[in-house]
C-alpha positions in Angstrom: 25.3 -12.4 -11.2 28.5 -11.8 -13.1 29.3 -9.1 -15.6 32.4 -9.3 -17.6 33.9 -11.7 -15.2 33.3 -9.5 -12.1 30.6 -10.1 -9.5 28.1 -7.4 -9.7 25.3 -6.2 -7.4 22.5 -3.8 -7.7 23.4 -0.1 -8.3 23.1 1.8 -4.9 22.4 5.5 -4.7 22.3 7.7 -1.9 19.8 10.7 -1.8 21.0 13.0 0.7 19.1 16.1 2.3 18.1 17.9 5.4 14.2 17.3 4.4 13.1 19.9 6.9 10.2 19.2 6.2 10.0 16.5 3.4 8.1 18.1 0.4 6.2 16.7 -2.4 9.1 17.6 -4.5 11.5 15.6 -2.4 9.1 12.4 -2.7 8.8 13.0 -6.5 12.7 12.7 -6.7 12.7 9.7 -4.4 10.1 7.9 -6.5 11.8 8.7 -9.8 15.3 7.8 -8.5 13.9 4.5 -7.0 12.9 3.4 -10.7 16.7 4.1 -11.8 18.5 2.3 -9.2 18.4 -1.0 -7.5 18.6 0.4 -4.0 18.1 4.1 -2.9 19.2 5.4 0.5 17.5 8.4 1.5 20.1 10.0 4.0 18.9 12.6 6.3 21.7 14.8 7.3 22.2 17.3 10.0 23.2 20.4 8.2 25.1 22.8 10.5 24.4 25.6 7.9 20.7 25.3 8.5 19.9 26.8 11.9 17.0 25.9 14.2 15.5 23.1 12.3 11.6 22.7 12.4 11.9 19.0 13.0 14.8 17.1 14.6 16.6 14.5 12.7 14.5 11.6 14.2 11.1 13.3 13.3 12.4 13.9 9.6 13.7 10.3 9.4 10.2 9.0 10.7 8.3 11.2 8.2 10.3 9.9 5.3 10.0 6.2 6.5 6.2 6.7 6.3 6.4 8.6 2.9 8.5 5.8 1.2 6.9 2.7 2.8 5.3 1.9 -0.8 8.9 1.8 -2.3 10.4 -1.5 -1.5 13.9 -0.6 -2.7 14.2 2.6 -0.7 15.3 2.9 2.8 15.9 5.9 5.0 18.7 6.5 7.3 20.1 9.6 9.1 23.7 10.5 9.3 26.1 13.2 10.5 29.4 14.1 9.0 30.7 14.2 5.6 28.7 12.8 2.8 31.7 11.7 1.0 32.6 9.5 4.0 29.0 8.3 4.2 28.8 7.3 0.6 32.0 5.2 0.9 30.8 3.5 3.9 27.5 2.5 2.1 29.5 1.4 -1.0 27.2 3.8 -2.9 27.7 4.0 -6.6 26.0 7.3 -7.2 24.8 10.4 -5.2 21.3 11.6 -6.4 20.4 15.4 -6.2 17.2 17.1 -7.4 17.2 20.4 -9.1 14.4 23.0 -9.3 16.0 25.9 -11.0 19.2 26.8 -12.5 20.5 28.5 -9.2 20.2 24.9 -7.7 23.0 23.6 -10.2 25.3 26.5 -9.5 25.1 25.6 -5.7 25.3 21.8 -6.2 28.2 21.7 -8.8 31.0 22.5 -6.5 29.6 20.1 -3.9 29.5 17.4 -6.5 32.9 18.0 -7.6 34.2 18.0 -4.0 32.3 14.7 -3.2 33.8 13.0 -6.4 37.3 14.2 -5.3 36.8 12.9 -1.7 34.8 9.5 -2.6 35.2 8.9 -6.3 31.4 8.8 -6.5 29.8 10.9 -9.0 26.5 13.0 -8.5 23.5 12.6 -10.8 21.0 15.4 -11.0 17.4 14.8 -11.5 15.2 17.9 -12.7 12.3 18.3 -10.5 8.8 18.0 -11.9 7.8 21.4 -13.2 4.9 21.5 -10.8 7.3 21.4 -7.7 10.0 23.8 -9.2 8.9 26.6 -6.8 8.6 24.2 -3.7 11.4 24.3 -1.0 11.3 23.3 2.5 11.9 26.8 3.6 9.1 28.3 1.6 6.7 25.5 2.9 7.6 26.3 6.5 7.2 30.0 6.0 3.8 29.6 4.3 2.6 27.0 6.8 3.5 29.0 9.9 1.9 32.2 8.3 -1.4 30.0 8.0 -1.2 29.1 4.4 -2.4 25.8 3.1 0.5 23.6 2.1 -1.5 20.3 1.5 -0.5 20.2 -2.2 3.2 20.8 -1.2 4.0 18.1 1.3 3.0 14.4 1.4 0.2 13.5 3.9 2.3 12.0 6.5 4.2 15.1 6.7 1.1 17.5 6.9 -0.3 15.4 9.8 3.1 16.0 11.7 3.3 19.5 10.8 -0.4 20.1 11.9 0.4 18.3 15.4 3.4 20.4 15.8 1.6 23.7 14.9 -1.2 22.6 17.4 1.4 22.1 20.2 3.1 25.3 19.5 -0.2 27.2 19.6 -1.4 25.3 22.7 1.9 26.0 24.3 1.9 29.6 23.3 -1.7 30.2 24.5 -0.7 28.6 27.9 2.3 30.7 28.4 0.4 34.1 27.8 
C-alpha cells in the first residue's frame, strides 16, 4: 500500500512494562490499544528499580502470551535495556502507556519526553477503565499474599500461576519448619 507516494505499513506500537504480575488493568489497556494499532508489541522489561520480582521475566512473558492469545495483532516479547533502543530496533511508531491516576501522568511524562529525545518516538497515554483505576501489580501482590481474593483484579491465566506459586511457597515453608 502506498500513501502520498511512500510505502506504508501498519502502525506498530510498543506497550512496555514489568507486568509483575499482569493485571486486568494491563489486559484492558492491551485490548484497547490492539484496536488502535495494526500491531502491538507487549514488551516485558526487567525493571532494575523494582527489586525482588514475584515472577521472573520468562513467567511474566508466558502469562501474557496466554492472556493475549485471542488478539491476533498482539505479540509478547521480553527485553532488557533502554526502551528507546528497543523501539528503534522494532521500528515502532509509538509507545503506549496506561494511566490510572494523575500521579501516573506526573511519573510518566518525563520518561515519555526522554524516550522521544532518544528515539524520536512519541508516547500515547490510554486512561485506564475506571474499574481498574486502583489496581496496581504491587497492590495485587500485597493483597494476594495476605490471603485476599484477587480474582477480579487479574486475568484467569495469571490467577492460576499465582495460586500455583503460593502453593509452592506454602508447601516449601511448611517443609522447612
